[in-house]
N, C-alpha and C positions, 0 to 999 in steps of 0.2 A: 501483669499477676495480679490484679484483682474479678479480669476479666474468666467467665465462666467457671469461676470458684464459690466454698460458701462460706459468707464474713456474716461473722457474731457479735452484734456488739452491746455488754449488760449492760444498765444503768442509760439503755438510749430513746429513753422518754428524755431523757436530760438535755440542756442546751448544746452542748461537745455533741451529744445521736443525732439530734437535729439535721447539727451542719453537716456530722460526717454521711449521713445519709442523703443527704443533698449531693453530696460530691462525690459521693460511689454509682446512686440512680446514674448521674449528668458524662462522670465521662467513662464509667467502665460499665460492665453486661456479667453480673457478681449473676452466679449458677441458682442462687440463694443472700439473699441479706436478710437475717433473723436481729429482729430489736425484739431485746428482753429485758423485763422490767417487772417490774410489781406489780405500778400500777396500771388499773385495768382503765380510770378515766383518764388518763396520758393518754394511750395506746389508742380509745378511742376518738380522742381529739387526733390525734396525729393519722392516723386514716382516714380522715375527712377533709385531709389534704393530700396525704399519699398514703391510695389503698391499693390491693392485689388486683385490685381491678384494672387498675390504672399500670400498675409497678406489678406482673406477672411474679417475679423471683421474689417479693418484698414480702415476709412472715410475721404479723407480735406474738406473741410467746411469752406468754405468764409465768414468773416465778424469782425466786429468790436464791441470790447467791449463798446465804446461807444455810440451805437445801441442796445435800452433795447430790441426792439421790435423785432429784430434777436436773440441776446440773447433767450429770450422766446419761441423762434419758435427750437432753437437747441435743448436746456435744456433737453428740453420732453424726458422720457422714463433714463436721463443718471443718473445713479449712486455716483460717485466721481467727482468731476471738482478739477486739478489742475489748478491755477491762478499765468501760467508765465506772463503773457503780460503786456509790460510793454513799457513807456521809460524811458530811464534810463542813457543819454549821460549828466554830471553834465552840459560843458560847454553852449548846445544846453538850457538847462532849462531856463539856466539864459535869455538866447536873448528870447526863446520863451513859458515864463510859462502858459499862458493860456494854450496852447497844452497839457505841463505835467499834468496839473490842468483837463484837460477833456480826457485824456484816465488813469493818474492814480489812480485821487481819483474820478470822475465823472462815468469812468472804475470800481471803486472797488461798488459805488453802486448799479450798474445794476445789477452785475453780484451777488449781494447781494441779491437782489428781483426775478430778478428772479430765481436761486436758488430756493426760499422758495414759489414760485407760480408754481413750475415745482416740488417741494420736491424731491430735490437730497439731496440722505444720509450728506456727507459732503463735504466739502470746504478747501481745502487748499490754501492759499493765501502766496506764493514770496514775503520779502521783502529784506531789506540790508542792512549792518554799519553804511549806513549815515539817514540810518532811525530813529539812536539812537543821540538825541542833537544833529539834523541836522541845519547844516550853509551854504544849499545851495536848494535851491527850491528842488530841486531831491528828497534834502535827506526830508525836510519837505513835497509834497504829497504822500513821500511813510510812512512816522508815521503819516498821516492822514489818507493814505489808511491800514494802519493797528489800528488805532485804530475804523475803523468802523468793521472791520471786529470781532474782539475780542469784541466788543460789543455784535453783531450781534450771535454771537457766546455762549457768558455770558446770552443773554434772550434766545437762543433758550431750547426748551424741551424736554424734552423724545422723544418724537414725531416729532421732527421738525429740520430741517437742522443744522448743528453740521456745523463751523465754528473756523478755525483755524490760527494759523501765523505761518511761519518757514523764522528763520531773521540769514544767514551767511553773511559772509565778498569776500571776493576777486574769483574767479571762475579760478583757471587755465585751460584753453582751450578755456574759452570763447572769443567770439567774441566780439574786441576791448582791450583783455585783457592786458599786456604792452608786454606778454612773444614777439609775431609777433613784436611790434614796435621796443623792442633792438635786432633780431634779425634782420629785415632790415637796421639798422642803425648801425652790425657790419662793416662792405664794407667800413665804415668813421674810421673807430679806434678811434671813440669817442662816448659815452654814458652817453647822457643827463640826471639826475636824479633833480628830483623837489631839496632833501633836504637828505642831509646824516641819519640825525635824524630820518628819515620817516620809520616806520611798517608798517607792515598787516598783515589782519587773511588772508590761504591761505589753500582755500579747490578746489581736482578738480571737475568735474564734474562727475566723478563715485558717490562720495563722499558724495554731494548734493542731487542727487540723490534718493537714496540708505536712505539717511537720513529721507528726503521729505515720500519715502515708511514708514517707520517706523510710524509717523510721522501722517503720516494717520491714522494708523492702533490701534496709544495709543491713540488719542484724543478724550476729551471730549466736550470738544468747551469754547471759548474763548481763548483759550494756546497763547504764542507766545513760540515757540518749536527754540534754539540755539545751534547747536552741538558744542560742546569739539574740538573746532580745533586751529592748531600751529598756531603760528605770524612768518613772516620774513620780515628780514633789506633786503628795496630798494639795498641798498650798498651789498649786500651780493648777492642776483641776478644778478646783474649788471653783479658783479663777474664772477656770476658759468656759467654764459649766453657768455659774452665777456672778460677771465680772463687778453688778452694782453690791450684791451683795456680802452684808458681816461675817467677816469669817471670826467662828467662835471653839477656842478651843478648849474642848472637854475632857482632857485625860483620854490618857491610854488601856486600855479594857485589860482586864486578866488574862492570859496567854497572848499578846501580841507585841509584835516590835519595833522599833525605831526603824530602822531597818532589813528586810529579807534574805536569808543567802540558801542558793540552788548549786552548789559548791562549797567547801571547807576544804580548811586549809590540811586536812585529814586526807582527807577524798581526792584533792586536787593532786599528791603523787602519786594515783594511778590514773590520770585524767591526762587523753590525750586529745591538742587545742583542731579544729580547723575552720573552714571559711565559717561556715553558719552553724556549729554547735560545739559543745563539748562534750567529749564521751569517758566516763568514769568506765573501766575495766577491772575485771581481775590482772594481780599482778602475770597470771601464766596468760591472757592474751595480747597484751599492755603493749610489747613489743612488732607482736605482728603487722600490724599497722604501719608503725614507726618504721620499721624495715623496709617497706611499699615507700615510703617516702610521703606517704596520703598525710602524715599530719606532726603536729614537732610537742614536743610532751611538752609540760604547764611550767614556766618556773618556781624555782623555791618560793615559798611562803606565798605563795599566788591563792584565791581566793574570789568566788565572785560572788559579789554582795550588792544589792539595788543604789549602797551609799557610794559607793568606788565605782561604779562602773563607768566603761565608756562611750555608753550610746545615753541617748536624752531625749526625751522627746518637752519640745517647749510648750508654752501656752497656745500660740496657735497648731502645733502641728495636737495635741490635746482638744480642739476644738474643733476640728477637723475632724477626728475617728468619732468622740461624743454625734456630732452632726451622721455621722453616715448611724446610727445608732435608729435601728425600725422601732415602734409598739414591740413588739413580742422581744424586744432589746438582741434580735441576734444581725452580726454583722452579715451583708448580702452582696460586698461588690467591694473586697479587699484583699483579695487574692496578693498571700502575700512569694517575691519571685527573692529568690535567693540571691540572684546578682543583684542584687542594691543593697546587702552586705558586707561593710566592709573586712580588707586582709585582715 
Protein backbone atom coordinates (compact mmCIF):
# COMPACT_ATOMS: atom_id res chain seq x y z
CA UNK A 1 0.00 0.00 0.00
CA UNK A 2 2.79 2.45 0.87
CA UNK A 3 5.27 1.35 -1.76
CA UNK A 4 5.78 3.94 -4.53
CA UNK A 5 3.58 6.38 -2.59
CA UNK A 6 4.34 9.63 -0.77
CA UNK A 7 3.82 9.49 2.99
CA UNK A 8 4.03 12.48 5.34
CA UNK A 9 4.28 12.28 9.13
CA UNK A 10 3.51 15.44 11.10
CA UNK A 11 5.41 15.60 14.36
CA UNK A 12 7.75 13.15 12.68
CA UNK A 13 10.70 13.80 14.99
CA UNK A 14 8.87 12.45 18.03
CA UNK A 15 9.06 8.91 19.41
CA UNK A 16 6.21 7.66 17.23
CA UNK A 17 7.58 9.34 14.11
CA UNK A 18 10.98 7.73 14.56
CA UNK A 19 9.44 4.29 14.94
CA UNK A 20 7.16 4.77 11.93
CA UNK A 21 10.14 5.94 9.87
CA UNK A 22 12.06 2.77 10.73
CA UNK A 23 9.15 0.53 9.78
CA UNK A 24 8.32 2.27 6.50
CA UNK A 25 11.94 2.36 5.33
CA UNK A 26 12.51 -1.29 6.30
CA UNK A 27 9.32 -2.80 4.90
CA UNK A 28 8.19 -0.56 2.05
CA UNK A 29 9.66 1.33 -0.89
CA UNK A 30 8.06 4.76 -0.61
CA UNK A 31 8.36 7.29 -3.40
CA UNK A 32 8.86 9.91 -0.69
CA UNK A 33 8.77 9.81 3.10
CA UNK A 34 8.42 13.32 4.51
CA UNK A 35 9.24 14.05 8.16
CA UNK A 36 7.40 17.28 8.96
CA UNK A 37 8.10 19.07 12.24
CA UNK A 38 9.04 22.46 13.65
CA UNK A 39 12.24 21.43 15.49
CA UNK A 40 15.33 21.86 13.32
CA UNK A 41 17.64 20.35 15.97
CA UNK A 42 15.64 17.11 16.18
CA UNK A 43 15.56 16.91 12.39
CA UNK A 44 19.33 17.37 12.26
CA UNK A 45 19.84 14.64 14.89
CA UNK A 46 17.53 12.23 13.07
CA UNK A 47 19.30 12.90 9.78
CA UNK A 48 22.58 11.74 11.32
CA UNK A 49 21.11 8.24 11.62
CA UNK A 50 18.56 8.29 8.81
CA UNK A 51 19.95 10.61 6.18
CA UNK A 52 18.73 11.30 2.63
CA UNK A 53 22.16 10.22 1.35
CA UNK A 54 21.39 6.68 2.55
CA UNK A 55 17.62 6.84 2.03
CA UNK A 56 16.96 8.94 -1.12
CA UNK A 57 13.20 8.89 -0.55
CA UNK A 58 13.54 10.56 2.86
CA UNK A 59 12.92 14.28 3.26
CA UNK A 60 13.01 16.50 6.33
CA UNK A 61 10.71 19.53 6.09
CA UNK A 62 10.39 22.32 8.64
CA UNK A 63 6.95 23.68 9.40
CA UNK A 64 4.17 24.04 11.95
CA UNK A 65 0.64 22.64 11.76
CA UNK A 66 -0.53 26.09 12.88
CA UNK A 67 0.58 27.45 9.50
CA UNK A 68 -2.07 26.51 6.92
CA UNK A 69 -0.19 28.06 4.00
CA UNK A 70 2.91 25.99 4.80
CA UNK A 71 0.80 22.84 4.94
CA UNK A 72 -0.74 23.66 1.57
CA UNK A 73 2.67 23.87 -0.05
CA UNK A 74 4.02 20.71 1.61
CA UNK A 75 0.95 18.49 1.07
CA UNK A 76 1.08 18.75 -2.72
CA UNK A 77 1.56 15.29 -4.19
CA UNK A 78 1.19 13.53 -0.82
CA UNK A 79 -0.82 10.29 -0.79
CA UNK A 80 -1.03 9.47 2.94
CA UNK A 81 -0.67 11.58 6.07
CA UNK A 82 -0.13 10.34 9.61
CA UNK A 83 -0.87 13.25 11.92
CA UNK A 84 1.17 12.79 15.09
CA UNK A 85 1.98 16.43 15.87
CA UNK A 86 0.52 17.62 19.18
CA UNK A 87 1.23 19.34 22.46
CA UNK A 88 0.49 16.67 25.06
CA UNK A 89 1.80 17.44 28.56
CA UNK A 90 -1.21 17.64 30.89
CA UNK A 91 0.18 20.11 33.48
CA UNK A 92 1.52 22.45 30.76
CA UNK A 93 -1.88 22.46 29.07
CA UNK A 94 -3.54 23.72 32.23
CA UNK A 95 -1.11 26.65 32.38
CA UNK A 96 -1.01 27.42 28.64
CA UNK A 97 -4.47 26.57 27.26
CA UNK A 98 -4.31 28.90 24.25
CA UNK A 99 -1.13 27.24 22.96
CA UNK A 100 -2.72 23.78 23.10
CA UNK A 101 -5.81 25.03 21.30
CA UNK A 102 -3.68 26.57 18.54
CA UNK A 103 -1.77 23.34 17.91
CA UNK A 104 -4.21 20.56 18.76
CA UNK A 105 -7.47 22.11 17.54
CA UNK A 106 -6.65 24.80 15.00
CA UNK A 107 -3.77 22.66 13.74
CA UNK A 108 -6.23 19.82 13.12
CA UNK A 109 -8.47 22.16 11.13
CA UNK A 110 -5.48 23.25 9.04
CA UNK A 111 -4.51 19.62 8.36
CA UNK A 112 -8.05 18.83 7.19
CA UNK A 113 -8.35 21.90 4.95
CA UNK A 114 -4.93 21.46 3.37
CA UNK A 115 -5.39 17.71 2.83
CA UNK A 116 -8.71 18.25 1.04
CA UNK A 117 -7.33 21.06 -1.11
CA UNK A 118 -4.28 18.98 -2.07
CA UNK A 119 -6.37 15.84 -2.73
CA UNK A 120 -4.51 13.65 -0.22
CA UNK A 121 -5.91 10.10 -0.31
CA UNK A 122 -6.11 9.33 3.42
CA UNK A 123 -5.27 10.95 6.75
CA UNK A 124 -4.96 9.12 10.07
CA UNK A 125 -4.82 11.31 13.18
CA UNK A 126 -3.40 10.02 16.46
CA UNK A 127 -5.50 10.51 19.57
CA UNK A 128 -5.26 9.54 23.24
CA UNK A 129 -7.27 7.88 25.98
CA UNK A 130 -7.52 11.32 27.60
CA UNK A 131 -9.84 12.41 24.77
CA UNK A 132 -12.55 10.07 26.10
CA UNK A 133 -14.62 11.82 28.78
CA UNK A 134 -11.86 14.43 29.23
CA UNK A 135 -11.22 16.09 32.58
CA UNK A 136 -8.20 18.14 31.53
CA UNK A 137 -7.57 20.68 28.78
CA UNK A 138 -5.23 18.42 26.83
CA UNK A 139 -7.92 15.74 26.64
CA UNK A 140 -10.52 18.34 25.67
CA UNK A 141 -8.40 19.61 22.78
CA UNK A 142 -7.82 16.05 21.53
CA UNK A 143 -11.53 15.27 21.78
CA UNK A 144 -12.21 18.35 19.67
CA UNK A 145 -9.56 17.20 17.20
CA UNK A 146 -11.14 13.72 17.05
CA UNK A 147 -14.54 15.25 16.28
CA UNK A 148 -13.07 17.37 13.51
CA UNK A 149 -11.39 14.40 11.82
CA UNK A 150 -14.32 12.00 12.17
CA UNK A 151 -16.76 14.61 10.86
CA UNK A 152 -14.48 15.30 7.90
CA UNK A 153 -14.17 11.58 7.23
CA UNK A 154 -17.88 10.94 7.53
CA UNK A 155 -18.71 13.67 5.03
CA UNK A 156 -16.18 12.49 2.44
CA UNK A 157 -17.37 10.86 -0.76
CA UNK A 158 -15.65 8.12 -2.72
CA UNK A 159 -13.51 10.64 -4.59
CA UNK A 160 -12.48 12.80 -1.65
CA UNK A 161 -9.88 12.64 1.10
CA UNK A 162 -10.66 10.13 3.81
CA UNK A 163 -10.04 10.83 7.50
CA UNK A 164 -9.94 8.54 10.52
CA UNK A 165 -8.62 8.55 14.08
CA UNK A 166 -6.53 6.05 16.03
CA UNK A 167 -6.96 6.26 19.79
CA UNK A 168 -4.73 4.34 22.20
CA UNK A 169 -3.27 4.54 25.71
CA UNK A 170 0.11 5.20 27.29
CA UNK A 171 3.07 4.30 25.10
CA UNK A 172 5.94 2.38 26.65
CA UNK A 173 9.10 3.92 25.27
CA UNK A 174 7.79 7.36 24.34
CA UNK A 175 9.31 10.57 25.63
CA UNK A 176 7.68 11.59 28.89
CA UNK A 177 6.96 7.97 29.83
CA UNK A 178 6.92 7.10 33.52
CA UNK A 179 9.53 4.38 32.88
CA UNK A 180 12.58 6.67 32.61
CA UNK A 181 11.26 8.68 35.56
CA UNK A 182 11.08 5.57 37.73
CA UNK A 183 14.53 4.46 36.56
CA UNK A 184 15.97 7.83 37.51
CA UNK A 185 14.48 7.58 41.00
CA UNK A 186 15.84 4.08 41.65
CA UNK A 187 18.97 5.51 43.28
CA UNK A 188 16.87 7.22 45.94
CA UNK A 189 15.27 3.94 47.01
CA UNK A 190 11.81 5.50 46.82
CA UNK A 191 9.41 5.45 43.86
CA UNK A 192 6.61 8.05 44.01
CA UNK A 193 3.22 6.83 42.78
CA UNK A 194 0.13 8.93 42.49
CA UNK A 195 -2.42 6.41 43.79
CA UNK A 196 -2.21 2.68 44.55
CA UNK A 197 -5.48 2.06 42.72
CA UNK A 198 -4.33 3.69 39.47
CA UNK A 199 -4.42 1.66 36.24
CA UNK A 200 -3.45 2.52 32.68
CA UNK A 201 -3.69 1.00 29.22
CA UNK A 202 -0.24 0.07 27.91
CA UNK A 203 1.04 -0.22 24.35
CA UNK A 204 4.54 -0.33 22.87
CA UNK A 205 5.79 1.93 20.10
CA UNK A 206 5.89 -1.01 17.70
CA UNK A 207 2.33 -2.00 18.50
CA UNK A 208 1.14 1.58 18.05
CA UNK A 209 2.91 2.01 14.71
CA UNK A 210 1.70 -1.27 13.23
CA UNK A 211 -1.84 -0.59 14.41
CA UNK A 212 -1.81 2.81 12.71
CA UNK A 213 -0.67 1.19 9.46
CA UNK A 214 -3.40 -1.46 9.76
CA UNK A 215 -6.00 1.25 10.42
CA UNK A 216 -4.77 3.23 7.41
CA UNK A 217 -5.38 0.14 5.28
CA UNK A 218 -8.86 -0.69 6.56
CA UNK A 219 -10.34 2.80 7.06
CA UNK A 220 -13.35 3.94 5.04
CA UNK A 221 -13.69 7.37 6.63
CA UNK A 222 -15.00 8.76 9.90
CA UNK A 223 -13.92 5.89 12.18
CA UNK A 224 -12.11 5.88 15.51
CA UNK A 225 -9.90 2.78 15.72
CA UNK A 226 -9.08 1.54 19.22
CA UNK A 227 -6.67 -1.41 19.67
CA UNK A 228 -7.36 -4.17 22.16
CA UNK A 229 -4.45 -3.69 24.55
CA UNK A 230 -3.71 -4.77 28.12
CA UNK A 231 -3.96 -2.76 31.30
CA UNK A 232 -1.37 -2.47 34.04
CA UNK A 233 -1.40 -1.31 37.64
CA UNK A 234 0.96 1.55 38.40
CA UNK A 235 1.97 -0.30 41.58
CA UNK A 236 2.96 -3.37 39.53
CA UNK A 237 5.03 -1.21 37.17
CA UNK A 238 6.86 0.31 40.13
CA UNK A 239 7.55 -3.17 41.54
CA UNK A 240 8.79 -4.38 38.15
CA UNK A 241 11.28 -1.52 37.88
CA UNK A 242 12.34 -1.22 41.52
CA UNK A 243 11.36 -4.36 43.45
CA UNK A 244 13.44 -3.29 46.45
CA UNK A 245 12.23 0.32 46.48
CA UNK A 246 9.73 1.79 48.89
CA UNK A 247 6.52 3.08 47.24
CA UNK A 248 5.36 6.52 48.30
CA UNK A 249 1.84 7.72 47.44
CA UNK A 250 2.01 11.39 46.47
CA UNK A 251 -1.58 11.97 45.37
CA UNK A 252 -3.28 12.42 42.02
CA UNK A 253 -2.25 15.48 40.05
CA UNK A 254 -4.87 17.89 38.66
CA UNK A 255 -6.37 16.51 35.45
CA UNK A 256 -5.54 12.84 36.19
CA UNK A 257 -7.92 9.89 36.55
CA UNK A 258 -7.70 6.71 38.61
CA UNK A 259 -8.59 4.70 35.49
CA UNK A 260 -8.49 5.71 31.83
CA UNK A 261 -11.27 5.07 29.32
CA UNK A 262 -10.76 4.44 25.61
CA UNK A 263 -14.43 3.93 24.74
CA UNK A 264 -17.26 5.42 26.81
CA UNK A 265 -20.70 3.85 27.25
CA UNK A 266 -22.17 6.49 24.94
CA UNK A 267 -19.62 5.76 22.20
CA UNK A 268 -20.14 2.01 22.66
CA UNK A 269 -23.59 2.25 21.08
CA UNK A 270 -21.83 2.89 17.78
CA UNK A 271 -18.93 0.51 18.33
CA UNK A 272 -18.19 -2.70 16.46
CA UNK A 273 -15.96 -5.26 18.19
CA UNK A 274 -13.32 -7.14 16.21
CA UNK A 275 -10.68 -9.62 17.34
CA UNK A 276 -7.86 -7.09 17.32
CA UNK A 277 -9.66 -3.80 17.90
CA UNK A 278 -12.81 -1.78 18.41
CA UNK A 279 -14.13 0.59 15.75
CA UNK A 280 -16.31 3.53 16.75
CA UNK A 281 -18.38 4.47 13.71
CA UNK A 282 -21.11 6.87 12.68
CA UNK A 283 -24.61 5.41 12.62
CA UNK A 284 -24.73 5.52 8.83
CA UNK A 285 -21.73 3.21 8.43
CA UNK A 286 -22.20 1.05 11.51
CA UNK A 287 -24.26 -1.69 9.89
CA UNK A 288 -22.02 -2.28 6.87
CA UNK A 289 -19.36 -4.29 8.71
CA UNK A 290 -21.95 -6.08 10.81
CA UNK A 291 -23.86 -7.14 7.71
CA UNK A 292 -20.69 -8.69 6.32
CA UNK A 293 -20.18 -10.74 9.49
CA UNK A 294 -16.83 -9.10 10.21
CA UNK A 295 -17.64 -7.86 13.69
CA UNK A 296 -20.25 -7.76 16.43
CA UNK A 297 -22.04 -4.87 18.04
CA UNK A 298 -20.87 -4.02 21.56
CA UNK A 299 -23.32 -5.08 24.29
CA UNK A 300 -25.51 -2.70 26.24
CA UNK A 301 -23.58 -0.87 28.96
CA UNK A 302 -20.19 -1.72 27.49
CA UNK A 303 -17.22 0.56 28.07
CA UNK A 304 -13.52 0.04 27.49
CA UNK A 305 -11.86 1.06 30.74
CA UNK A 306 -8.39 0.27 32.08
CA UNK A 307 -9.83 -0.68 35.47
CA UNK A 308 -12.16 -3.43 34.24
CA UNK A 309 -10.19 -4.60 31.20
CA UNK A 310 -10.03 -8.36 30.47
CA UNK A 311 -6.32 -8.22 29.51
CA UNK A 312 -3.65 -7.47 32.15
CA UNK A 313 0.12 -7.26 32.32
CA UNK A 314 1.66 -9.01 35.31
CA UNK A 315 4.75 -7.79 37.15
CA UNK A 316 6.87 -10.28 35.20
CA UNK A 317 5.31 -9.12 31.91
CA UNK A 318 6.11 -5.52 32.77
CA UNK A 319 9.65 -6.39 33.77
CA UNK A 320 10.27 -8.03 30.39
CA UNK A 321 8.84 -5.05 28.53
CA UNK A 322 10.86 -2.54 30.53
CA UNK A 323 14.03 -4.51 29.85
CA UNK A 324 13.39 -4.11 26.12
CA UNK A 325 13.47 -0.33 26.36
CA UNK A 326 16.73 1.01 24.90
CA UNK A 327 18.61 4.12 26.05
CA UNK A 328 16.50 6.32 23.79
CA UNK A 329 13.37 4.66 25.27
CA UNK A 330 12.44 3.10 21.94
CA UNK A 331 11.21 -0.46 21.77
CA UNK A 332 13.45 -2.10 19.18
CA UNK A 333 12.14 -5.66 18.86
CA UNK A 334 8.57 -6.16 20.00
CA UNK A 335 6.42 -6.46 16.88
CA UNK A 336 2.81 -7.08 17.72
CA UNK A 337 1.20 -10.23 16.38
CA UNK A 338 -2.53 -9.91 15.81
CA UNK A 339 -2.78 -13.70 16.12
CA UNK A 340 -1.71 -13.55 19.77
CA UNK A 341 -4.76 -11.56 20.82
CA UNK A 342 -7.70 -13.25 22.57
CA UNK A 343 -11.01 -13.76 20.80
